[in-house]
C-alpha positions as CSV (number, residue, x, y, z in Angstrom):
1,M,17.6,-5.4,17.3
2,Q,16.3,-1.9,16.5
3,R,15.5,0.5,19.2
4,K,11.8,1.6,19.4
5,T,11.6,5.2,18.3
6,V,8.5,7.8,18.4
7,Q,8.7,8.2,14.8
8,R,8.6,4.7,13.9
9,E,5.8,4.0,16.2
10,A,3.7,7.1,14.4
11,I,4.5,5.2,11.2
12,Q,3.2,2.1,12.2
13,E,0.1,3.8,14.0
14,V,-0.4,5.5,10.5
15,F,-0.7,2.0,8.7
16,R,-2.8,0.2,11.7
17,N,-5.4,3.0,11.0
18,S,-5.4,2.8,7.3
19,E,-7.7,0.4,5.2
20,H,-5.7,1.0,2.1
21,P,-2.0,1.0,0.8
22,L,-0.1,4.2,1.1
23,R,2.2,6.4,-0.8
24,L,5.3,8.0,1.0
25,E,3.4,11.3,0.9
26,D,0.4,9.8,2.5
27,I,2.5,8.3,5.2
28,L,4.4,11.6,5.8
29,A,1.3,13.8,6.0
30,Q,-0.5,11.3,8.4
31,G,2.5,10.7,10.5
32,R,3.1,14.6,11.1
33,L,-0.5,14.6,12.7
34,L,1.2,12.2,15.4
35,V,4.8,13.7,15.4
36,P,4.9,17.2,13.9
37,T,8.7,17.0,13.3
38,L,8.5,14.1,11.1
39,N,10.7,14.3,8.0
40,R,11.0,12.6,4.8
41,A,14.4,10.9,5.4
42,T,13.1,9.5,8.7
43,V,10.1,8.0,6.9
44,Y,12.3,6.4,4.1
45,R,14.6,5.0,6.6
46,N,11.8,3.6,8.7
47,L,10.0,2.2,5.8
48,K,13.3,0.4,4.7
49,L,13.4,-1.1,8.1
50,L,9.9,-2.1,8.4
51,V,10.1,-3.8,4.8
52,E,13.4,-5.6,6.0
53,I,11.8,-7.1,9.2
54,G,8.6,-8.1,7.4
55,W,6.3,-5.7,8.9
56,L,5.5,-3.8,5.7
57,A,5.4,-5.0,2.1
58,Q,6.3,-2.8,-1.0
59,V,4.2,-2.9,-4.1
60,Q,5.2,-1.4,-7.4
61,H,2.3,0.4,-8.8
62,P,2.7,1.0,-12.7
63,S,2.1,4.6,-12.6
64,L,2.5,5.7,-9.0
65,G,5.6,4.0,-8.1
66,T,6.3,2.3,-4.9
67,I,3.2,2.0,-2.3
68,Y,3.4,0.5,1.1
69,E,0.9,-1.8,3.2
70,R,0.9,-4.1,6.0
71,A,2.8,-7.4,5.2
72,D,0.3,-9.3,7.2
73,L,-2.5,-9.1,4.8
74,A,-4.0,-12.0,2.7
75,H,-3.3,-11.9,-0.9
76,H,-5.2,-9.4,-2.8
77,H,-5.1,-6.7,-5.5
78,H,-5.5,-3.1,-6.0
79,F,-7.8,-0.5,-7.4
80,H,-6.5,3.0,-8.3
81,C,-9.2,5.8,-8.6
82,N,-8.1,8.1,-11.4
83,S,-10.3,10.9,-10.0
84,C,-9.4,11.0,-6.3
85,D,-5.9,9.3,-6.7
86,R,-6.8,6.9,-3.7
87,I,-5.6,3.3,-3.7
88,Y,-8.2,0.5,-2.5
89,E,-7.5,-2.9,-1.6
90,L,-9.7,-5.6,-3.6
91,P,-10.0,-8.7,-1.4
92,G,-9.1,-12.0,-2.6
93,C,-7.9,-13.1,-6.1
94,V,-9.9,-14.1,-9.2
95,L,-7.0,-15.9,-11.0
96,N,-6.2,-19.4,-10.6
97,A,-4.1,-22.3,-12.1
98,A,-6.5,-22.4,-15.1
99,A,-5.3,-18.9,-16.2
100,T,-1.8,-20.0,-16.5
101,P,-0.6,-21.9,-19.9
102,E,0.5,-25.4,-19.4
103,G,4.1,-25.7,-18.2
104,F,4.2,-22.3,-16.5
105,I,4.5,-22.1,-12.8
106,V,3.3,-18.9,-11.3
107,Q,5.3,-17.9,-8.4
108,E,3.7,-14.6,-7.6
109,H,1.6,-11.9,-9.3
110,E,0.1,-8.5,-9.0
111,I,-3.0,-6.9,-10.7
112,F,-3.8,-3.1,-10.5
113,L,-7.2,-2.1,-11.8
114,S,-7.9,1.6,-12.5
115,G,-11.0,3.8,-12.9
116,L,-13.5,5.6,-10.7
117,C,-14.2,4.7,-7.3
118,P,-18.0,4.7,-6.0
119,A,-17.3,8.2,-4.5
120,C,-16.1,9.7,-7.6
121,V,-18.8,8.4,-9.9
122,Q,-20.9,11.1,-11.1
123,P,-24.7,10.3,-11.7
124,A,-26.1,10.2,-15.2
125,P,-28.0,13.5,-15.8
């Protein structure tokens, strides 16, 4: 059993207050608002532990690398805004067994969409 630390509690609070997946830099910046002395090594160590105990999940984004989100979320996919660089969770899943060729068994999948979020879309002149 791991002892509870102020740093880990701050990292968990960052995720409790976030509505989207986070990169290490996001976690560090937001965590430092709660614990100013929080450092990169401590964040890495705690992320590893939180993934190992099943509180967080790692997602491998094709261009951003590893992102983290709470593990208790229902299956969903992600949208990356190319302008503001934010990652959004897309609820639900549009894939089903009909999308899989006969004889294949899907055990897991991840879909990343990218483009512009509503806040970054510029109205046409």
